[in-house]
C-alpha positions in Angstrom: -101.6 -52.9 -49.4 -102.8 -56.1 -47.6 -106.0 -56.0 -45.6 -105.8 -56.2 -42.0 -107.8 -58.1 -39.7 -107.4 -55.9 -36.5 -110.7 -54.4 -35.6 -111.0 -50.8 -36.3 -114.3 -49.8 -34.3 -112.1 -48.7 -31.0 -111.1 -45.8 -33.5 -114.5 -45.0 -34.5 -115.2 -42.4 -32.3 -111.8 -40.1 -33.6 -112.0 -41.3 -37.4 -112.5 -37.9 -38.9 -109.6 -36.9 -37.0 -107.2 -39.6 -37.7 -108.2 -39.3 -41.5 -107.3 -35.6 -41.4 -103.9 -36.4 -39.8 -103.3 -39.1 -42.7 -104.1 -36.0 -45.2 -101.5 -34.0 -43.5 -99.1 -36.5 -43.2 -99.3 -37.2 -46.9 -98.9 -33.7 -47.7 -96.0 -33.2 -45.6 -94.3 -36.4 -46.8 -95.3 -36.4 -50.6 -96.5 -32.8 -51.3 -99.9 -31.9 -53.0 -98.8 -34.2 -56.0 -98.4 -37.1 -53.9 -95.5 -39.4 -54.6 -93.6 -38.7 -57.6 -94.6 -40.7 -60.7 -92.2 -43.9 -60.9 -92.1 -44.6 -57.1 -92.5 -47.9 -56.2 -95.5 -49.0 -54.3 -93.1 -50.8 -51.9 -91.3 -47.7 -51.2 -94.8 -46.0 -50.3 -95.7 -48.9 -48.0 -92.3 -48.8 -46.4 -92.6 -45.2 -45.8 -96.3 -45.9 -44.5 -95.3 -48.6 -42.0 -92.5 -46.2 -41.0 -94.5 -43.4 -40.0 -97.5 -46.1 -38.4 -94.2 -47.4 -36.5 -93.4 -44.3 -35.1 -97.0 -42.9 -34.6 -97.5 -46.3 -32.4 -94.7 -46.2 -30.4 -95.3 -42.7 -29.3 -98.7 -43.2 -28.3 -98.3 -46.4 -26.6 -95.3 -44.6 -24.5 -97.8 -41.3 -23.9 -100.7 -43.8 -22.8 -98.5 -46.0 -20.4 -96.6 -42.8 -19.0 -99.9 -41.2 -18.1 -101.5 -44.5 -16.5 -98.0 -44.6 -14.6 -98.6 -41.0 -13.6 -101.7 -42.2 -11.7 -100.5 -45.1 -9.9 -102.0 -43.9 -6.8 -105.6 -44.3 -8.3 -104.9 -47.9 -9.1 -107.7 -50.2 -7.9 -106.8 -52.4 -4.9 -108.4 -55.3 -6.8 -105.3 -55.0 -9.3 -102.4 -53.5 -7.1 -99.4 -55.5 -7.3 
C-alpha cells in the first residue's frame, strides 16, 4: 500500500483505540486466519479503502451534525 503524506499527529491521542478498532474490523471481515491464501493484494486494499470511505463519511457526518446542533454557541466573529 502506498505511503500517505497526511499527518497522523491529530490521531495520536486515540491511536491505541484506533488500532484496536482496526484489529476488530480485520477479525470481522477476514476472521482469525486473515484473508484466504490467494487473495490478491488489490482485493485486500479495495476492501480496506471501502471501509475507510464508510468510516470517514460517518465521522464527518457525525462531527458536522454535532457542530450544527450547537449553532447557538457559534461565536459572533464567525456568525454568517
